[in-house]
N, C-alpha and C positions, 0 to 999 in steps of 0.2 A: 548335641554340639560336643566335640569329642574332649575324653576325659583322659590322654595321655598321663600315663608313668615312667619312669625307669626302672626296669628290672636287672639288677646286677646279679651276675653271678661270678663267684670267687674260682678259682681254678687253684686245686690246692697238690703240692707235691709231696707223695709220704716215703721214706723208704727207712729200711732197718728191720730189726727182728718183731715179731710182732707187739711186744710190750712197745718197746719204741714208740711204733706210731700208734699204737693207743695214746702211750704220754704225751705226742705230740698235737696230736686231736684235741686230747684236754686241755691244754693250755693254750690251741688258738681257741678254742670252743670260751676260756674265760679274758681272753685280749680280745674278744670279739663280743665281750659285752651278752655272752649267751646264755646267761640265767633266764630270761623270760622264754626261752625254749624249754629249761628247764621246769617251767612252771605249766608250760602244757601237756610237756612228758607225765608230767605228776597227775594231772587232771585223765590221760588218758591210761596209766596203768596203776589205779589205784587198788584194781585186785588181782595184781600179779601175785604166783605163788614163788618168790625166786630160792626156794631152796629145793624145789622140782624144776625149776627151769636151770639151775647152776647142774644138777645131777647130769641134765639132759644134754648142755651145751660140753660139758667136760666129756660127754660120751661120743656125740656127733663133730664135736669140736676143738679140742684143746686151743688150739692157736686162735680160735674165736675167745675164750676165754683169757688166754693171754692179752689180749687185745684190750677187752676189759679193763684185765688189772690195770695197763699200764693208762688207760684213760681215767680209772677212779683215783690212780695215783695224782695225774696232772690235773685232775678238776677239785684235789685234794677233798674226797668224798670216800665214805665208804663202801668196798667191793659190792655188800649185799644192794644198798641203794644203787649204786651204778647199773647193777644186773637189772634189777626191776626198772629203770627208766630206759635202758638204753637197748637190753638185749629183743628187743621186740617180740617177747614170749607174755602170750593171754594181754594184750593189748587192746585196747578200741581206740579203731581209726573211722573217719568220716569217707563217704564215696568220693571218688575220682573214676575218670575218664582217660583210657588210651587207647591209642589206632596203630596197627601195627601191619606191616607187610614187609614179607618177606620173598625174594624173587631176584634170579638170575646171580647169584653171590652177593645181596646184600640186602642188609636189617633195617628197616626206617620207621618210625614210630614219633609221633606225637604224643606228649604227655600232658593230662589238662585236669588242671587243680586250683587252687587259691594262692596265690605269693603268699599269703598269712602262715600257711604252715609247708612250707617249701624251704630245705636248705636253701636253695640256689648256689650247689657246690660240684663242682666237675671234678671227680679225685682221680690222680696219676697213682698208683701205690705200686711197689714193689718190695716185696718183705723177701727176707734173707731165703726162709725156708717155704715158700708158696706161691704158686702163680702170680704175676703181675697183671695189672687189670686196669680198665679207666672206665667209669660211672660216674652218674648224678647221684650223688646220697641224698638218705633220710633218715634224721633222727642219727647222723652222723657218720655212724658204720654201717648202718644198712644202705641198701641200694636203689633206684626206680628201674633202675635197666645198665647194662653194661656190658663190655667185651674181654676176656681172660686172653693172655699169650698164646696159649692152645686155639685161640677161634671161636671157642663158645661165645654165646651172644644170648643173654637173656633178660627177658622184660616181664615188668608186672601189668595185668589188667582185674581191676576191681570189677567182683559180680555183683555181691552180694553182706553183708557184715548182720545178717537177722541169723543165720542157720550156724552161731557159733560156737566152739568145743574150743578144750585148754590146747593152744599149739602156737607156733612160730605166726607171727605177722607177715604179710608174702616180701615186704623188703629184705626182712634178716634172712630171709630163703635165696631168695635172689642173689644178697650177697654170697651165700655160704655155696653156693650154686657156682658162681664163678670162684672161688677159693679153692673149691675141693673137686671137681670135673673138666675134662679136658675135651670131654664130648657127648653128641646126644644120649649114648648107651650109659655112660655112667651119669649121667643127668638122670634118667629115668630110674636107675637105682635108688638112685638119693632123693628123690623129691616123694617116690614113693614111699620112705622110712621116712621119713621125718615128720614131726604132728604139727598140721596146719592147723589156724586158727579160726579159717574165715573162707567163704568162697573165692575164689580168685583164676582167672585164666593165666600161665605161662607160658608165653610166646619164645620158642628156641630153636637157634641153627647153631650149626657150625662148620669148621672148616672145609668140609667135605660135601654141603651143599645137602645136607638131610636137615631137616626144619619139623617140627611138631609142636603141640599144643597140648600144652596138661591142662585140664579142667580138675581144678582141684576143690574138695570139701574138706570137712572136716574128717568126713567118715570114709571118703572113699576119691579117688584120683583116676581119671581117667586118658589115655595118652591114645591122639589123635595125628597121624603123619598126614602132613600137609606138604605139598609143593607144587606150585606156589601156596603160599601161607597169607591168612590175612586173619587177624584177631582183632578183636572189640573188647564188647564191657558183659557178656551173656554169656552163659551153656548151650549149647548145641546138641548134648547125646544126653536119648531119650531118660538115661538115669537120672540126670543130674536138674532137667530140664525144671522140673516143681522147685528148683533152689535160684530161681532168676526172680530178680524184680517185677513187681507185677507189668511195669510199662518199660520195656526195652524195644521200642519203637526206634528212640535216639540213633542206640547200639546198631539194631537189624540196618534202618539207612545207612550210616557210615562204611559197613559192612558192604551192601549194595555197591555204592559207591566207591570202593577201592575194587570191588570186583569189575567196573568197568573201564578201570587202567589195567588190567590186565592183558589187554591186545595192544596196549601202548609199548614202544620198545623206547624205555626212560631210563638213561644214566642214572647213577649215584647222584649224582651235583641235581640233574633235570629233576629228579623224584624229592631232592631235599626242597625246592621251590617249590612243587607241586604242593606237597603238605605244609610249608611253613606261611604262602603269601597268605595274605588279610583275608581276601576274596573267595578262599577255599574252604568246601563243604566242609571239611576235616578242620580248619581252624575257629576256633569257639573265644568270646567276649568274655562267658559269663562268671569271673571270676569271685564276686561275693558270692556266686551261688556254689560255686569250688567246680567248675568247670570251665574254667577258662584255659587256653594254650599259653604253655610253660617255657616250655622247650621242643625245638623238632633236633632229632639225630639221626644221621644216617651209619650204620656199623657195618666193613665191607672185612668178614674173618679170614678171607685169604691174604690180603693186603695187610691185616691187622690197622686198619684205617681207619677214621672216625671224619665226620663230618657233622659239627654242630650250632645251630642258631639257637636266641634267644627271643621269645615274642615273635612280633610280627615283622613279616618283609627283612627278615634280619641277616645283612650279610656275613654266608659262613665265615667260619673257620674252620680248617682243615689241620688233624694234628694226624701222626704215627703212634702206634705203642710201639714200636719195633725201635723206635730212635728214641723214645723214653728210654726203652729196658738199655739202650747202649750209652746213654748218657748224652746225646747228640741234641735232643729235642730241648729248645730255650721257651718257656710256657709262661705265658703272658700271667699279670695277677689278676684279672678277672675280664671276663665279656659285658656287654651291656646290650641289651635290645628294650624295644617297647613296646607296653602292653596297655590296651585303650579297654578301660572298666564298660559293660555294656550291659543292663538289666535286663530280665525276661519281661 
């Protein structure tokens, strides 16, 4: 028997300096009764080293620290506690799944997780002193995936949470890449410098059409150029294979299926529907087991456009980051989709 539920994704529009953007998000979180999220974060960040994370953030991104300061003010919370909860440093996070294809100028992705730990929030952001971007948030100021005004597109892919080090969670790393990097070369320099907390893949492309997979563990980051690019949830380099989970069959099967699509000529809209339809081998409904498809998104870096949908068989919305930057984009308050819970 179907167990359909509405999944509502809010669409946020943020402009101003980084402090103002943080302040606005703090007020937003309070107004939306966001404090259950804070209870979740408290459990995930119980061992976080606040002073060390503050020092690293100051060196890596003073702008990010300014946003955290604004967030603290908006939440009426001490800065140290805000950094501990929201910076993404030394955070525990459950398993998730993601499938990405980069081909012919577009980047398409399904994000698979649980609605219980999903921000359900698409953010258009235009800081006064940084790159404008659009992306799906996690823990408010992190990003699951996104694209900036220079055409850099980044998404995360969980690999393993057993081989842990002291460093940042992937959502913070994606956010900082979008904030600081204009192209693949700058992204490589940044991602091999920042401390990584867990094992993740990062799929990255830019306006030039170059694309890479970064296999990142706390100890080592390996860069693999790929065009077309297919990325799921396991390491393939010989040096890092021992850090995979024991069972990677699902991840391997998804990669094999996406490989079979490479011979087809699919437009960005056609590939969106291929990933988003309920019957797709890339669409999953195991939400209670943290493996249900929550959003499908297609970023086109040359056009700075985004096609996105929530849940299954969703009529897509199309947005232009360029129009947002020019002040011409009228954004809806939210987008609604359907998810259907199915247990293993």
